[in-house]
C-alpha positions as CSV (number, residue, x, y, z in Angstrom):
1,M,209.3,97.0,180.0
2,E,206.8,100.2,181.2
3,K,205.7,100.6,177.8
4,N,203.2,97.8,177.4
5,C,205.6,96.2,174.7
6,V,205.1,98.5,172.4
7,Y,208.3,98.8,170.9
8,P,209.6,97.5,167.6
9,N,212.1,94.5,167.4
10,G,215.6,95.9,167.7
11,H,214.6,99.3,169.7
12,T,217.7,100.6,171.4
13,C,218.4,103.2,174.0
14,F,222.2,103.9,174.9
15,A,223.0,105.7,177.8
16,E,225.7,107.9,178.2
17,N,226.1,107.8,181.9
18,Q,224.0,105.0,183.8
19,T,223.2,105.9,187.5
20,C,220.8,103.3,188.7
21,G,222.3,100.3,186.9
22,R,220.6,96.5,187.8
23,G,222.4,93.5,187.5
24,L,221.3,89.7,188.1
25,S,219.3,89.1,191.3
26,N,218.8,93.1,191.8
27,K,222.7,93.5,192.3
28,S,223.3,97.1,191.4
29,W,225.9,97.4,188.3
30,V,228.1,100.4,188.7
31,S,229.1,101.9,185.3
32,T,232.9,102.7,185.1
33,E,234.6,105.9,183.4
34,K,234.0,104.7,180.5
35,N,231.6,102.2,178.8
36,V,228.8,101.1,176.5
37,C,225.3,100.7,177.9
38,F,222.4,99.6,176.2
39,S,219.2,98.2,176.3
40,V,217.3,96.7,173.4
41,A,213.7,95.5,172.8
42,W,212.6,92.3,171.3
43,N,209.2,90.1,170.6
44,F,209.2,86.4,170.2
45,E,205.7,85.6,168.3
46,K,205.5,82.3,170.6
47,T,206.7,80.7,173.6
48,L,210.5,79.8,173.5
49,K,211.3,75.9,173.9
50,M,214.3,77.3,176.7
51,P,214.3,81.0,177.0
52,H,217.3,80.8,179.8
53,M,219.4,79.9,177.2
54,L,219.3,82.9,175.4
55,N,221.4,84.6,178.0
56,Y,224.3,81.9,177.0
57,F,223.9,82.4,173.5
58,I,224.3,86.3,173.5
59,A,227.4,86.2,176.1
60,I,229.0,83.6,173.5
61,K,228.2,85.9,170.2
62,L,229.3,88.9,172.1
63,A,232.7,87.5,173.2
64,K,233.5,85.7,169.6
65,E,232.5,89.3,168.1
66,L,235.1,90.6,170.5
67,H,237.8,88.2,169.4
68,K,237.5,89.2,166.0
69,K,238.4,92.5,166.6
70,G,241.9,91.3,168.8
71,F,240.2,90.8,172.4
72,K,241.4,87.2,172.6
73,K,241.6,86.9,176.4
74,I,237.8,87.5,176.8
75,S,235.9,84.6,178.3
76,T,232.5,84.0,179.8
77,K,231.5,83.6,183.6
78,W,228.3,82.0,184.7
79,P,225.8,82.9,185.0
80,N,226.0,86.5,182.9
81,D,229.4,87.7,182.9
82,L,232.0,88.3,180.3
83,V,235.7,88.4,182.2
84,F,239.0,89.1,181.3
85,E,241.5,87.0,183.2
86,G,238.8,86.7,186.0
87,A,237.9,90.2,186.2
88,K,234.2,91.2,185.2
89,I,234.3,93.7,181.9
90,G,230.7,93.2,181.2
91,G,227.6,91.9,181.8
92,I,224.0,90.9,180.7
93,L,220.7,91.2,181.8
94,I,217.5,89.9,180.1
95,D,214.0,91.0,181.4
96,S,210.8,89.3,180.2
97,V,207.0,89.6,179.8
98,H,204.8,86.7,178.8
99,R,201.9,88.1,177.1
100,K,198.3,86.8,177.0
101,D,198.6,86.5,173.3
102,S,201.7,83.7,173.9
103,K,204.4,86.3,172.8
104,I,207.5,86.9,174.5
105,Y,208.6,90.8,175.3
106,L,212.2,90.8,176.2
107,V,214.7,93.8,177.1
108,V,218.1,92.8,176.9
109,G,220.6,95.2,178.9
110,V,224.2,95.2,177.8
111,G,227.1,96.9,180.0
112,L,230.7,96.7,178.6
113,N,233.8,98.8,180.5
114,I,235.9,100.3,178.1
115,K,238.2,102.0,180.4
116,V,238.7,101.5,184.2
117,S,239.7,104.1,186.4
118,N,241.4,103.7,190.0
119,D,238.2,105.5,191.4
120,D,236.3,102.9,189.6
121,K,238.3,100.0,191.5
122,K,237.6,101.1,194.7
123,N,233.8,101.8,194.0
124,I,233.2,98.4,192.9
125,D,233.5,95.5,195.1
126,Q,234.6,92.9,192.5
127,D,237.7,92.8,190.0
128,V,237.0,94.6,187.0
129,A,238.7,95.4,184.1
130,G,237.9,97.4,180.5
131,L,238.9,96.8,177.1
132,S,241.6,99.2,177.5
133,S,243.0,96.7,180.1
134,I,243.7,94.3,177.4
135,K,244.8,96.7,174.3
136,K,246.4,99.7,175.9
137,N,246.2,101.9,172.5
138,L,242.5,101.1,171.4
139,S,242.2,101.6,167.5
140,L,238.0,101.3,167.8
141,S,236.2,104.4,169.3
142,R,233.8,103.9,171.4
143,S,230.9,104.1,168.9
144,E,232.4,101.6,167.1
145,I,232.5,99.3,170.1
146,A,228.7,100.1,170.7
147,A,228.1,98.8,166.9
148,I,230.1,95.7,167.3
149,L,228.0,95.0,170.4
150,L,224.5,95.8,169.2
151,N,225.3,93.8,166.0
152,A,225.8,90.8,168.0
153,V,223.0,91.2,170.2
154,L,220.5,91.5,167.4
155,E,221.9,88.8,165.5
156,S,221.5,86.6,168.5
157,L,217.9,87.7,168.9
158,S,217.1,87.0,165.3
159,E,219.1,83.4,165.3
160,F,217.9,82.0,168.7
161,E,215.1,80.2,167.8
162,L,216.7,77.7,165.4
163,C,219.7,77.7,168.2
164,D,221.2,74.0,168.1
165,F,221.2,73.7,172.5
166,K,224.2,71.1,172.2
167,N,226.3,73.3,170.0
168,L,225.5,76.4,172.6
169,S,226.6,74.4,175.7
170,E,229.9,73.3,173.9
171,D,230.3,76.9,172.6
172,W,230.1,78.0,176.3
173,N,232.3,75.6,177.8
174,N,235.1,76.2,175.5
175,I,235.3,79.8,176.7
176,D,234.0,79.6,180.4
177,Y,236.9,81.1,182.5
178,N,236.0,79.0,185.5
179,Y,235.5,75.6,183.7
180,N,237.2,72.5,185.2
181,K,238.4,75.1,188.0
182,L,237.9,74.3,191.8
183,K,235.6,76.9,193.3
184,T,233.1,77.1,196.5
185,I,229.5,77.7,195.5
186,M,226.4,78.2,197.7
187,I,223.2,76.2,197.9
188,D,220.8,76.9,200.3
189,N,223.3,78.7,202.8
190,E,225.6,75.8,202.6
191,K,229.2,76.3,201.3
192,I,230.2,73.5,199.0
193,K,233.5,73.0,197.5
194,T,233.3,71.8,193.6
195,T,234.7,71.9,190.5
196,L,233.1,73.5,187.7
197,M,232.0,72.0,184.6
198,G,230.3,74.8,182.5
199,I,226.8,73.8,181.4
200,N,224.9,71.0,179.9
201,E,222.5,71.3,176.7
202,F,219.5,72.1,178.8
203,G,221.5,74.7,180.5
204,Q,221.7,73.4,184.0
205,F,225.2,74.5,186.1
206,C,227.4,71.4,186.2
207,C,229.3,71.1,189.4
208,F,231.5,68.1,190.3
209,H,231.4,67.0,194.0
210,D,230.3,64.2,196.1
211,N,231.8,62.0,193.6
212,K,229.2,62.6,191.0
213,I,228.2,65.6,188.3
214,N,225.6,67.9,190.2
215,L,222.9,69.7,188.2
216,Y,221.5,73.1,189.5
217,E,219.4,75.7,187.7
218,Y,220.8,79.5,188.0
219,N,218.6,80.7,190.6
220,E,219.6,77.6,192.9
221,V,223.4,78.5,193.2
222,K,225.8,80.9,193.4
223,I,229.6,81.1,193.2
224,T,231.2,82.8,196.1
225,K,234.4,84.5,196.6
226,I,236.0,82.5,199.1
C-alpha cells in the first residue's frame, strides 16, 4: 500500500512468519505455529459496483476450493472468516486505495492456519483450528496449500467484475456457519438477541428480531461472544 500502487496484478508476497498481523478494524491477527500468510496486489480499471462484496466472493471461493481437497466442514463466518465447527481457521482482509484516475488498487491479505499448538490456543483470545484439525494426516504440503489458496484469490479477483450478486449471497448463505442461529449482536453499544440470516444481494447483514428482518452494513454491527 505504501509503494504508490506500482505492483502488477497478481503480485504476491508470502510471509514465513508474521509478527504484526492485522485483521478487520485493526484487530490483531496472531499467526499460529504452522500457517500460510500472503498478500496479493490488484488494480481494477474502473470503480466497482459493490466493492464490499469482494470479501464474501473470495471467502466463498477459498471455502469451495478447500472443500474439493477434502476439507468439507469449512464454513464462512460473517464478515470475513473461515471456520471449522465454529473455530476460526482463516481470515481475509482487503485494503483499498481509490486513485484519481478512477482506478482501484487493492491488497488482499489471507491467513490460514495449518496446525494449531497448545501455546497458540493460550495466546489467541478465541477458538481456533487448523487444517490438521480436520484431517490428522495431511497429504498436502504447505506449498501445495499455499498454491490452492493463491489460485482461488486470483480467480476471484479476475472474475469479480462479472459477479452475480444474488447468486453470491445465496452461495454465502449456504455455507454460513451462523445462518439461522440465535446470537447476540452489538449495535451502538446495545446488545440485541437476534437470529442471523446471512447476507442479501447488496451485502447487507440480515438479522431477524422485533418480528422483522433488520439490515446492517458490516461496520454497523458486530457479533459478540455472549
